[in-house]
Gaussian input, Z-matrix of N, CA and C with variables (Angstrom, degrees):
# hf/3-21g

backbone

0 1
 N
 C     1     B1
 C     2     B2     1     A1
 N     3     B3     2     A2     1     D1
 C     4     B4     3     A3     2     D2
 C     5     B5     4     A4     3     D3
 N     6     B6     5     A5     4     D4
 C     7     B7     6     A6     5     D5
 C     8     B8     7     A7     6     D6
 N     9     B9     8     A8     7     D7
 C    10    B10     9     A9     8     D8
 C    11    B11    10    A10     9     D9
 N    12    B12    11    A11    10    D10
 C    13    B13    12    A12    11    D11
 C    14    B14    13    A13    12    D12
 N    15    B15    14    A14    13    D13
 C    16    B16    15    A15    14    D14
 C    17    B17    16    A16    15    D15
 N    18    B18    17    A17    16    D16
 C    19    B19    18    A18    17    D17
 C    20    B20    19    A19    18    D18
 N    21    B21    20    A20    19    D19
 C    22    B22    21    A21    20    D20
 C    23    B23    22    A22    21    D21
 N    24    B24    23    A23    22    D22
 C    25    B25    24    A24    23    D23
 C    26    B26    25    A25    24    D24
 N    27    B27    26    A26    25    D25
 C    28    B28    27    A27    26    D26
 C    29    B29    28    A28    27    D27
 N    30    B30    29    A29    28    D28
 C    31    B31    30    A30    29    D29
 C    32    B32    31    A31    30    D30
 N    33    B33    32    A32    31    D31
 C    34    B34    33    A33    32    D32
 C    35    B35    34    A34    33    D33
 N    36    B36    35    A35    34    D34
 C    37    B37    36    A36    35    D35
 C    38    B38    37    A37    36    D36
 N    39    B39    38    A38    37    D37
 C    40    B40    39    A39    38    D38
 C    41    B41    40    A40    39    D39
 N    42    B42    41    A41    40    D40
 C    43    B43    42    A42    41    D41
 C    44    B44    43    A43    42    D42
 N    45    B45    44    A44    43    D43
 C    46    B46    45    A45    44    D44
 C    47    B47    46    A46    45    D45
 N    48    B48    47    A47    46    D46
 C    49    B49    48    A48    47    D47
 C    50    B50    49    A49    48    D48
 N    51    B51    50    A50    49    D49
 C    52    B52    51    A51    50    D50
 C    53    B53    52    A52    51    D51
 N    54    B54    53    A53    52    D52
 C    55    B55    54    A54    53    D53
 C    56    B56    55    A55    54    D54
 N    57    B57    56    A56    55    D55
 C    58    B58    57    A57    56    D56
 C    59    B59    58    A58    57    D57
 N    60    B60    59    A59    58    D58
 C    61    B61    60    A60    59    D59
 C    62    B62    61    A61    60    D60
 N    63    B63    62    A62    61    D61
 C    64    B64    63    A63    62    D62
 C    65    B65    64    A64    63    D63
 N    66    B66    65    A65    64    D64
 C    67    B67    66    A66    65    D65
 C    68    B68    67    A67    66    D66
 N    69    B69    68    A68    67    D67
 C    70    B70    69    A69    68    D68
 C    71    B71    70    A70    69    D69
 N    72    B72    71    A71    70    D70
 C    73    B73    72    A72    71    D71
 C    74    B74    73    A73    72    D72
 N    75    B75    74    A74    73    D73
 C    76    B76    75    A75    74    D74
 C    77    B77    76    A76    75    D75
 N    78    B78    77    A77    76    D76
 C    79    B79    78    A78    77    D77
 C    80    B80    79    A79    78    D78
 N    81    B81    80    A80    79    D79
 C    82    B82    81    A81    80    D80
 C    83    B83    82    A82    81    D81
 N    84    B84    83    A83    82    D82
 C    85    B85    84    A84    83    D83
 C    86    B86    85    A85    84    D84
 N    87    B87    86    A86    85    D85
 C    88    B88    87    A87    86    D86
 C    89    B89    88    A88    87    D87
 N    90    B90    89    A89    88    D88
 C    91    B91    90    A90    89    D89
 C    92    B92    91    A91    90    D90
 N    93    B93    92    A92    91    D91
 C    94    B94    93    A93    92    D92
 C    95    B95    94    A94    93    D93
 N    96    B96    95    A95    94    D94
 C    97    B97    96    A96    95    D95
 C    98    B98    97    A97    96    D96
 N    99    B99    98    A98    97    D97
 C   100   B100    99    A99    98    D98
 C   101   B101   100   A100    99    D99
 N   102   B102   101   A101   100   D100
 C   103   B103   102   A102   101   D101
 C   104   B104   103   A103   102   D102
 N   105   B105   104   A104   103   D103
 C   106   B106   105   A105   104   D104
 C   107   B107   106   A106   105   D105
 N   108   B108   107   A107   106   D106
 C   109   B109   108   A108   107   D107
 C   110   B110   109   A109   108   D108
 N   111   B111   110   A110   109   D109
 C   112   B112   111   A111   110   D110
 C   113   B113   112   A112   111   D111
 N   114   B114   113   A113   112   D112
 C   115   B115   114   A114   113   D113
 C   116   B116   115   A115   114   D114
 N   117   B117   116   A116   115   D115
 C   118   B118   117   A117   116   D116
 C   119   B119   118   A118   117   D117
 N   120   B120   119   A119   118   D118
 C   121   B121   120   A120   119   D119
 C   122   B122   121   A121   120   D120
 N   123   B123   122   A122   121   D121
 C   124   B124   123   A123   122   D122
 C   125   B125   124   A124   123   D123
 N   126   B126   125   A125   124   D124
 C   127   B127   126   A126   125   D125
 C   128   B128   127   A127   126   D126
 N   129   B129   128   A128   127   D127
 C   130   B130   129   A129   128   D128
 C   131   B131   130   A130   129   D129
 N   132   B132   131   A131   130   D130
 C   133   B133   132   A132   131   D131
 C   134   B134   133   A133   132   D132
 N   135   B135   134   A134   133   D133
 C   136   B136   135   A135   134   D134
 C   137   B137   136   A136   135   D135
 N   138   B138   137   A137   136   D136
 C   139   B139   138   A138   137   D137
 C   140   B140   139   A139   138   D138
 N   141   B141   140   A140   139   D139
 C   142   B142   141   A141   140   D140
 C   143   B143   142   A142   141   D141
 N   144   B144   143   A143   142   D142
 C   145   B145   144   A144   143   D143
 C   146   B146   145   A145   144   D144
 N   147   B147   146   A146   145   D145
 C   148   B148   147   A147   146   D146
 C   149   B149   148   A148   147   D147
 N   150   B150   149   A149   148   D148
 C   151   B151   150   A150   149   D149
 C   152   B152   151   A151   150   D150
 N   153   B153   152   A152   151   D151
 C   154   B154   153   A153   152   D152
 C   155   B155   154   A154   153   D153
 N   156   B156   155   A155   154   D154
 C   157   B157   156   A156   155   D155
 C   158   B158   157   A157   156   D156
 N   159   B159   158   A158   157   D157
 C   160   B160   159   A159   158   D158
 C   161   B161   160   A160   159   D159
 N   162   B162   161   A161   160   D160
 C   163   B163   162   A162   161   D161
 C   164   B164   163   A163   162   D162
 N   165   B165   164   A164   163   D163
 C   166   B166   165   A165   164   D164
 C   167   B167   166   A166   165   D165
 N   168   B168   167   A167   166   D166
 C   169   B169   168   A168   167   D167
 C   170   B170   169   A169   168   D168
 N   171   B171   170   A170   169   D169
 C   172   B172   171   A171   170   D170
 C   173   B173   172   A172   171   D171
 N   174   B174   173   A173   172   D172
 C   175   B175   174   A174   173   D173
 C   176   B176   175   A175   174   D174
 N   177   B177   176   A176   175   D175
 C   178   B178   177   A177   176   D176
 C   179   B179   178   A178   177   D177
 N   180   B180   179   A179   178   D178
 C   181   B181   180   A180   179   D179
 C   182   B182   181   A181   180   D180
 N   183   B183   182   A182   181   D181
 C   184   B184   183   A183   182   D182
 C   185   B185   184   A184   183   D183
 N   186   B186   185   A185   184   D184
 C   187   B187   186   A186   185   D185
 C   188   B188   187   A187   186   D186
 N   189   B189   188   A188   187   D187
 C   190   B190   189   A189   188   D188
 C   191   B191   190   A190   189   D189
 N   192   B192   191   A191   190   D190
 C   193   B193   192   A192   191   D191
 C   194   B194   193   A193   192   D192
 N   195   B195   194   A194   193   D193
 C   196   B196   195   A195   194   D194
 C   197   B197   196   A196   195   D195
 N   198   B198   197   A197   196   D196
 C   199   B199   198   A198   197   D197
 C   200   B200   199   A199   198   D198
 N   201   B201   200   A200   199   D199
 C   202   B202   201   A201   200   D200
 C   203   B203   202   A202   201   D201
 N   204   B204   203   A203   202   D202
 C   205   B205   204   A204   203   D203
 C   206   B206   205   A205   204   D204
 N   207   B207   206   A206   205   D205
 C   208   B208   207   A207   206   D206
 C   209   B209   208   A208   207   D207
 N   210   B210   209   A209   208   D208
 C   211   B211   210   A210   209   D209
 C   212   B212   211   A211   210   D210
 N   213   B213   212   A212   211   D211
 C   214   B214   213   A213   212   D212
 C   215   B215   214   A214   213   D213
 N   216   B216   215   A215   214   D214
 C   217   B217   216   A216   215   D215
 C   218   B218   217   A217   216   D216
 N   219   B219   218   A218   217   D217
 C   220   B220   219   A219   218   D218
 C   221   B221   220   A220   219   D219
 N   222   B222   221   A221   220   D220
 C   223   B223   222   A222   221   D221
 C   224   B224   223   A223   222   D222
 N   225   B225   224   A224   223   D223
 C   226   B226   225   A225   224   D224
 C   227   B227   226   A226   225   D225
 N   228   B228   227   A227   226   D226
 C   229   B229   228   A228   227   D227
 C   230   B230   229   A229   228   D228
 N   231   B231   230   A230   229   D229
 C   232   B232   231   A231   230   D230
 C   233   B233   232   A232   231   D231
 N   234   B234   233   A233   232   D232
 C   235   B235   234   A234   233   D233
 C   236   B236   235   A235   234   D234
 N   237   B237   236   A236   235   D235
 C   238   B238   237   A237   236   D236
 C   239   B239   238   A238   237   D237
 N   240   B240   239   A239   238   D238
 C   241   B241   240   A240   239   D239
 C   242   B242   241   A241   240   D240
 N   243   B243   242   A242   241   D241
 C   244   B244   243   A243   242   D242
 C   245   B245   244   A244   243   D243
 N   246   B246   245   A245   244   D244
 C   247   B247   246   A246   245   D245
 C   248   B248   247   A247   246   D246
 N   249   B249   248   A248   247   D247
 C   250   B250   249   A249   248   D248
 C   251   B251   250   A250   249   D249
 N   252   B252   251   A251   250   D250
 C   253   B253   252   A252   251   D251
 C   254   B254   253   A253   252   D252
 N   255   B255   254   A254   253   D253
 C   256   B256   255   A255   254   D254
 C   257   B257   256   A256   255   D255
 N   258   B258   257   A257   256   D256
 C   259   B259   258   A258   257   D257
 C   260   B260   259   A259   258   D258
 N   261   B261   260   A260   259   D259
 C   262   B262   261   A261   260   D260
 C   263   B263   262   A262   261   D261
 N   264   B264   263   A263   262   D262
 C   265   B265   264   A264   263   D263
 C   266   B266   265   A265   264   D264
 N   267   B267   266   A266   265   D265
 C   268   B268   267   A267   266   D266
 C   269   B269   268   A268   267   D267
 N   270   B270   269   A269   268   D268
 C   271   B271   270   A270   269   D269
 C   272   B272   271   A271   270   D270
 N   273   B273   272   A272   271   D271
 C   274   B274   273   A273   272   D272
 C   275   B275   274   A274   273   D273
 N   276   B276   275   A275   274   D274
 C   277   B277   276   A276   275   D275
 C   278   B278   277   A277   276   D276
 N   279   B279   278   A278   277   D277
 C   280   B280   279   A279   278   D278
 C   281   B281   280   A280   279   D279
 N   282   B282   281   A281   280   D280
 C   283   B283   282   A282   281   D281
 C   284   B284   283   A283   282   D282
 N   285   B285   284   A284   283   D283
 C   286   B286   285   A285   284   D284
 C   287   B287   286   A286   285   D285
 N   288   B288   287   A287   286   D286
 C   289   B289   288   A288   287   D287
 C   290   B290   289   A289   288   D288
 N   291   B291   290   A290   289   D289
 C   292   B292   291   A291   290   D290
 C   293   B293   292   A292   291   D291
 N   294   B294   293   A293   292   D292
 C   295   B295   294   A294   293   D293
 C   296   B296   295   A295   294   D294
 N   297   B297   296   A296   295   D295
 C   298   B298   297   A297   296   D296
 C   299   B299   298   A298   297   D297

   B1=1.4379
   B2=1.4990
   B3=1.4040
   B4=1.4485
   B5=1.3868
   B6=1.4199
   B7=1.3480
   B8=1.4685
   B9=1.3130
   B10=1.4790
   B11=1.5498
   B12=1.2351
   B13=1.4953
   B14=1.4404
   B15=1.2761
   B16=1.6407
   B17=1.4683
   B18=1.3359
   B19=1.3772
   B20=1.5779
   B21=1.4360
   B22=1.4546
   B23=1.5354
   B24=1.3600
   B25=1.5549
   B26=1.5545
   B27=1.2447
   B28=1.4329
   B29=1.5241
   B30=1.3174
   B31=1.4844
   B32=1.5762
   B33=1.3105
   B34=1.4520
   B35=1.5742
   B36=1.2967
   B37=1.4291
   B38=1.5933
   B39=1.4106
   B40=1.3871
   B41=1.4676
   B42=1.3098
   B43=1.6181
   B44=1.5755
   B45=1.2417
   B46=1.4851
   B47=1.5783
   B48=1.3458
   B49=1.5048
   B50=1.4313
   B51=1.4143
   B52=1.3603
   B53=1.5686
   B54=1.3033
   B55=1.5343
   B56=1.5741
   B57=1.3581
   B58=1.4999
   B59=1.4544
   B60=1.3765
   B61=1.5225
   B62=1.6019
   B63=1.3229
   B64=1.3655
   B65=1.5907
   B66=1.3757
   B67=1.4170
   B68=1.4044
   B69=1.4021
   B70=1.4141
   B71=1.5744
   B72=1.3001
   B73=1.5070
   B74=1.5905
   B75=1.3652
   B76=1.4828
   B77=1.5056
   B78=1.2967
   B79=1.5225
   B80=1.5389
   B81=1.3696
   B82=1.4073
   B83=1.5830
   B84=1.2818
   B85=1.4737
   B86=1.5900
   B87=1.2665
   B88=1.5446
   B89=1.5579
   B90=1.2837
   B91=1.4630
   B92=1.5414
   B93=1.3554
   B94=1.4481
   B95=1.5292
   B96=1.3275
   B97=1.4003
   B98=1.5226
   B99=1.2880
   B100=1.5971
   B101=1.5173
   B102=1.2984
   B103=1.4478
   B104=1.5956
   B105=1.2584
   B106=1.4901
   B107=1.5814
   B108=1.3088
   B109=1.4286
   B110=1.5163
   B111=1.3598
   B112=1.4347
   B113=1.5386
   B114=1.3147
   B115=1.5638
   B116=1.5488
   B117=1.2764
   B118=1.4492
   B119=1.4678
   B120=1.3946
   B121=1.4713
   B122=1.5484
   B123=1.2831
   B124=1.4192
   B125=1.5638
   B126=1.2972
   B127=1.4741
   B128=1.5532
   B129=1.3226
   B130=1.5809
   B131=1.5603
   B132=1.3090
   B133=1.4199
   B134=1.4438
   B135=1.2613
   B136=1.4771
   B137=1.5033
   B138=1.3810
   B139=1.5087
   B140=1.5444
   B141=1.2884
   B142=1.3828
   B143=1.5132
   B144=1.2321
   B145=1.5903
   B146=1.5439
   B147=1.3446
   B148=1.5403
   B149=1.4196
   B150=1.3643
   B151=1.4908
   B152=1.4524
   B153=1.3554
   B154=1.4163
   B155=1.4429
   B156=1.4399
   B157=1.3628
   B158=1.4898
   B159=1.3789
   B160=1.5295
   B161=1.5399
   B162=1.3149
   B163=1.3664
   B164=1.4434
   B165=1.3536
   B166=1.4251
   B167=1.6444
   B168=1.2752
   B169=1.3964
   B170=1.5324
   B171=1.3021
   B172=1.4264
   B173=1.5194
   B174=1.3329
   B175=1.4605
   B176=1.5382
   B177=1.2716
   B178=1.5061
   B179=1.4925
   B180=1.4100
   B181=1.4286
   B182=1.4457
   B183=1.4617
   B184=1.3873
   B185=1.5754
   B186=1.3096
   B187=1.5222
   B188=1.4542
   B189=1.3407
   B190=1.4073
   B191=1.5531
   B192=1.4707
   B193=1.4746
   B194=1.5242
   B195=1.3070
   B196=1.4210
   B197=1.5166
   B198=1.2978
   B199=1.4944
   B200=1.4937
   B201=1.2892
   B202=1.5467
   B203=1.3814
   B204=1.3292
   B205=1.4756
   B206=1.5270
   B207=1.2735
   B208=1.4571
   B209=1.6055
   B210=1.2907
   B211=1.4367
   B212=1.6181
   B213=1.2444
   B214=1.5148
   B215=1.5804
   B216=1.3399
   B217=1.5048
   B218=1.5507
   B219=1.4048
   B220=1.4383
   B221=1.5039
   B222=1.3513
   B223=1.4308
   B224=1.5512
   B225=1.2994
   B226=1.4978
   B227=1.5887
   B228=1.3818
   B229=1.4062
   B230=1.5015
   B231=1.3666
   B232=1.4763
   B233=1.4832
   B234=1.4171
   B235=1.4826
   B236=1.5188
   B237=1.2917
   B238=1.4425
   B239=1.5634
   B240=1.3552
   B241=1.4962
   B242=1.5085
   B243=1.3640
   B244=1.4232
   B245=1.5156
   B246=1.4143
   B247=1.3987
   B248=1.5770
   B249=1.4110
   B250=1.4043
   B251=1.5348
   B252=1.3713
   B253=1.4243
   B254=1.4875
   B255=1.4119
   B256=1.5145
   B257=1.5224
   B258=1.3931
   B259=1.5247
   B260=1.4819
   B261=1.3049
   B262=1.4850
   B263=1.4604
   B264=1.2705
   B265=1.4742
   B266=1.5450
   B267=1.4215
   B268=1.4029
   B269=1.6269
   B270=1.3025
   B271=1.4771
   B272=1.5391
   B273=1.3368
   B274=1.5105
   B275=1.4417
   B276=1.3894
   B277=1.4541
   B278=1.4769
   B279=1.2828
   B280=1.4938
   B281=1.5653
   B282=1.3791
   B283=1.4725
   B284=1.5202
   B285=1.2033
   B286=1.3928
   B287=1.4245
   B288=1.4018
   B289=1.4954
   B290=1.6086
   B291=1.2403
   B292=1.5172
   B293=1.4126
   B294=1.2989
   B295=1.4590
   B296=1.4845
   B297=1.4187
   B298=1.4978
   B299=1.4465
   A1=108.90
   A2=118.91
   A3=119.59
   A4=111.48
   A5=122.36
   A6=120.65
   A7=119.12
   A8=122.40
   A9=125.94
   A10=109.15
   A11=118.10
   A12=122.12
   A13=110.14
   A14=118.66
   A15=123.62
   A16=108.73
   A17=121.44
   A18=121.40
   A19=117.14
   A20=111.12
   A21=116.63
   A22=112.64
   A23=115.65
   A24=113.62
   A25=117.11
   A26=113.54
   A27=119.71
   A28=112.39
   A29=119.04
   A30=119.80
   A31=107.58
   A32=108.52
   A33=119.68
   A34=105.64
   A35=117.10
   A36=124.16
   A37=109.41
   A38=112.37
   A39=119.19
   A40=107.37
   A41=110.81
   A42=119.91
   A43=113.72
   A44=113.72
   A45=124.12
   A46=106.20
   A47=112.07
   A48=119.41
   A49=110.13
   A50=116.24
   A51=126.05
   A52=107.12
   A53=117.46
   A54=124.69
   A55=113.22
   A56=106.51
   A57=117.09
   A58=116.79
   A59=118.75
   A60=119.29
   A61=106.07
   A62=111.88
   A63=117.42
   A64=113.06
   A65=117.07
   A66=114.98
   A67=107.67
   A68=121.81
   A69=123.97
   A70=108.72
   A71=109.10
   A72=117.59
   A73=104.89
   A74=108.97
   A75=118.91
   A76=107.72
   A77=113.97
   A78=118.06
   A79=108.40
   A80=114.82
   A81=121.21
   A82=106.31
   A83=117.07
   A84=125.82
   A85=106.38
   A86=114.69
   A87=123.39
   A88=101.36
   A89=119.34
   A90=120.65
   A91=110.82
   A92=121.39
   A93=121.51
   A94=107.51
   A95=119.28
   A96=121.55
   A97=114.22
   A98=112.30
   A99=117.34
   A100=105.47
   A101=119.78
   A102=122.61
   A103=114.17
   A104=113.67
   A105=122.69
   A106=103.32
   A107=120.93
   A108=120.99
   A109=113.88
   A110=121.46
   A111=124.71
   A112=112.24
   A113=109.47
   A114=115.94
   A115=110.11
   A116=115.55
   A117=121.04
   A118=116.77
   A119=113.46
   A120=115.61
   A121=114.10
   A122=117.68
   A123=119.32
   A124=111.96
   A125=115.63
   A126=119.12
   A127=114.30
   A128=112.74
   A129=116.00
   A130=110.62
   A131=116.82
   A132=125.47
   A133=115.66
   A134=120.42
   A135=122.32
   A136=110.37
   A137=118.79
   A138=116.95
   A139=112.45
   A140=119.46
   A141=123.55
   A142=111.22
   A143=117.22
   A144=119.71
   A145=108.43
   A146=114.21
   A147=117.45
   A148=112.07
   A149=119.31
   A150=121.51
   A151=114.02
   A152=123.81
   A153=127.10
   A154=114.61
   A155=118.22
   A156=120.67
   A157=114.68
   A158=116.66
   A159=120.34
   A160=103.40
   A161=122.90
   A162=116.63
   A163=116.69
   A164=119.50
   A165=126.49
   A166=105.13
   A167=118.06
   A168=120.04
   A169=109.98
   A170=118.42
   A171=124.39
   A172=112.22
   A173=120.56
   A174=122.95
   A175=108.50
   A176=118.29
   A177=119.41
   A178=110.73
   A179=119.12
   A180=121.29
   A181=112.74
   A182=118.07
   A183=117.82
   A184=106.24
   A185=115.45
   A186=117.22
   A187=116.85
   A188=117.71
   A189=121.44
   A190=112.47
   A191=112.20
   A192=114.97
   A193=109.88
   A194=121.54
   A195=123.50
   A196=113.38
   A197=115.05
   A198=119.15
   A199=116.55
   A200=117.49
   A201=115.30
   A202=109.22
   A203=118.06
   A204=121.49
   A205=108.58
   A206=118.38
   A207=119.64
   A208=113.35
   A209=111.19
   A210=116.17
   A211=112.66
   A212=112.34
   A213=115.19
   A214=107.09
   A215=118.09
   A216=118.76
   A217=107.48
   A218=120.08
   A219=116.14
   A220=116.97
   A221=118.20
   A222=126.17
   A223=110.44
   A224=121.25
   A225=125.15
   A226=107.79
   A227=116.91
   A228=117.91
   A229=104.34
   A230=119.23
   A231=124.37
   A232=113.51
   A233=117.61
   A234=120.26
   A235=110.70
   A236=121.11
   A237=125.20
   A238=105.50
   A239=118.82
   A240=118.73
   A241=115.43
   A242=113.33
   A243=114.50
   A244=120.02
   A245=109.67
   A246=123.68
   A247=107.65
   A248=111.13
   A249=119.44
   A250=108.86
   A251=124.71
   A252=126.99
   A253=112.79
   A254=111.64
   A255=118.63
   A256=104.39
   A257=121.15
   A258=117.15
   A259=116.42
   A260=115.09
   A261=117.63
   A262=112.11
   A263=118.08
   A264=124.93
   A265=111.82
   A266=117.20
   A267=123.85
   A268=109.02
   A269=115.45
   A270=119.31
   A271=111.01
   A272=117.57
   A273=122.30
   A274=112.62
   A275=120.70
   A276=123.74
   A277=111.05
   A278=115.84
   A279=119.47
   A280=106.16
   A281=113.38
   A282=114.45
   A283=119.27
   A284=127.03
   A285=122.62
   A286=108.44
   A287=111.13
   A288=118.00
   A289=112.41
   A290=116.52
   A291=120.66
   A292=111.09
   A293=119.33
   A294=121.91
   A295=122.79
   A296=115.84
   A297=114.37
   A298=117.15
   D1=134.67
   D2=178.16
   D3=-133.58
   D4=176.55
   D5=178.32
   D6=82.40
   D7=-163.18
   D8=-178.31
   D9=-69.36
   D10=-33.23
   D11=179.45
   D12=-55.48
   D13=-40.49
   D14=-177.85
   D15=-69.51
   D16=-14.50
   D17=-177.30
   D18=-100.05
   D19=-0.89
   D20=173.56
   D21=-58.77
   D22=129.32
   D23=-177.25
   D24=88.56
   D25=-12.89
   D26=-179.86
   D27=-67.51
   D28=130.03
   D29=-178.80
   D30=-103.89
   D31=133.56
   D32=176.94
   D33=-100.51
   D34=120.01
   D35=-166.15
   D36=-124.61
   D37=160.32
   D38=167.01
   D39=-160.79
   D40=157.84
   D41=178.60
   D42=-81.10
   D43=138.64
   D44=176.16
   D45=-137.72
   D46=155.93
   D47=170.70
   D48=-84.53
   D49=136.02
   D50=171.92
   D51=-138.72
   D52=108.56
   D53=-170.48
   D54=52.14
   D55=50.69
   D56=-179.46
   D57=66.02
   D58=12.73
   D59=-178.11
   D60=-122.49
   D61=145.71
   D62=176.89
   D63=-73.84
   D64=127.56
   D65=171.85
   D66=-135.24
   D67=155.31
   D68=-174.31
   D69=-100.80
   D70=129.27
   D71=177.73
   D72=-109.44
   D73=161.43
   D74=179.59
   D75=-124.77
   D76=153.37
   D77=167.93
   D78=-70.25
   D79=139.16
   D80=-176.42
   D81=-76.69
   D82=144.39
   D83=174.79
   D84=-73.83
   D85=166.73
   D86=-179.15
   D87=-61.93
   D88=-47.41
   D89=-174.23
   D90=-65.62
   D91=-32.86
   D92=176.73
   D93=-69.23
   D94=-45.37
   D95=177.62
   D96=-56.96
   D97=-44.97
   D98=179.77
   D99=-58.01
   D100=-49.91
   D101=-178.88
   D102=-59.25
   D103=-39.38
   D104=179.19
   D105=-66.45
   D106=-54.55
   D107=-178.30
   D108=-59.44
   D109=-33.64
   D110=177.20
   D111=-68.52
   D112=-33.55
   D113=176.89
   D114=-76.49
   D115=-34.89
   D116=179.11
   D117=-63.56
   D118=-27.72
   D119=175.11
   D120=-64.19
   D121=-17.50
   D122=-176.45
   D123=-91.18
   D124=-1.51
   D125=-171.06
   D126=-71.97
   D127=-37.03
   D128=-167.50
   D129=-38.64
   D130=117.27
   D131=-179.15
   D132=66.08
   D133=10.22
   D134=179.93
   D135=-116.94
   D136=98.43
   D137=-174.52
   D138=-74.27
   D139=-25.99
   D140=174.68
   D141=-66.25
   D142=-37.60
   D143=178.91
   D144=-73.74
   D145=-32.87
   D146=173.26
   D147=-61.43
   D148=-41.76
   D149=173.90
   D150=-65.11
   D151=-38.29
   D152=170.86
   D153=-54.72
   D154=-45.28
   D155=176.63
   D156=-63.43
   D157=-38.34
   D158=178.27
   D159=-63.26
   D160=-44.37
   D161=-178.06
   D162=-65.77
   D163=-28.99
   D164=177.92
   D165=-68.41
   D166=-41.18
   D167=-179.95
   D168=-64.46
   D169=-44.88
   D170=-177.83
   D171=-68.94
   D172=-41.96
   D173=176.74
   D174=-68.07
   D175=-32.25
   D176=-176.67
   D177=-78.18
   D178=-29.99
   D179=-166.72
   D180=-109.38
   D181=-8.06
   D182=-179.33
   D183=-132.20
   D184=108.32
   D185=-175.99
   D186=-56.76
   D187=-27.08
   D188=-178.49
   D189=-71.88
   D190=-18.48
   D191=-176.69
   D192=-101.32
   D193=2.32
   D194=-177.37
   D195=-56.70
   D196=-41.38
   D197=179.44
   D198=-90.34
   D199=9.15
   D200=-179.19
   D201=-73.28
   D202=145.33
   D203=178.11
   D204=-91.65
   D205=167.29
   D206=176.67
   D207=-58.98
   D208=-35.66
   D209=176.21
   D210=-67.32
   D211=-29.72
   D212=176.12
   D213=-71.02
   D214=-38.73
   D215=-179.69
   D216=-69.24
   D217=-30.17
   D218=178.10
   D219=-65.59
   D220=-15.48
   D221=-175.07
   D222=-97.60
   D223=5.93
   D224=174.87
   D225=-98.52
   D226=153.80
   D227=177.37
   D228=-71.96
   D229=139.08
   D230=179.88
   D231=-55.69
   D232=-45.63
   D233=-177.68
   D234=-63.27
   D235=-33.25
   D236=-179.27
   D237=-68.38
   D238=-45.01
   D239=176.66
   D240=-64.98
   D241=-35.54
   D242=173.14
   D243=-60.49
   D244=-44.79
   D245=178.99
   D246=-53.06
   D247=-53.62
   D248=-172.37
   D249=-66.66
   D250=-40.98
   D251=172.34
   D252=-52.36
   D253=-48.56
   D254=-174.40
   D255=-64.95
   D256=-43.99
   D257=177.62
   D258=-57.33
   D259=-40.49
   D260=176.41
   D261=-64.47
   D262=-47.05
   D263=176.27
   D264=-52.63
   D265=-53.65
   D266=178.86
   D267=-59.37
   D268=-53.60
   D269=178.79
   D270=-50.69
   D271=-32.32
   D272=-179.48
   D273=-89.16
   D274=-2.54
   D275=174.91
   D276=85.03
   D277=23.14
   D278=-177.77
   D279=-112.56
   D280=122.00
   D281=174.97
   D282=-90.10
   D283=147.41
   D284=171.69
   D285=138.45
   D286=171.16
   D287=178.54
   D288=-92.38
   D289=148.09
   D290=176.07
   D291=-116.20
   D292=122.93
   D293=167.58
   D294=59.85
   D295=10.76
   D296=177.49
   D297=-74.53

């Protein structure tokens, strides 16, 4: 198979720092962006929902985070999670704040 069809599902990745360690992030697919946007509509005035959106961004964009539990996320520094989520969003061509 060649051409664009062979690229379906391919992940474009890059390395970023998270808590002084290199981790690999991927550009989000259209489906992942749409899921995040639908969840983001629920955020207004709800800080807990903002954190849930941030976790979705990180789980979708960082393969190493896919299996992290909510309790695992609770044990990371918030500013490090914010920076990681922002890096994923920027790498995916999406501007804006997540879950702050």
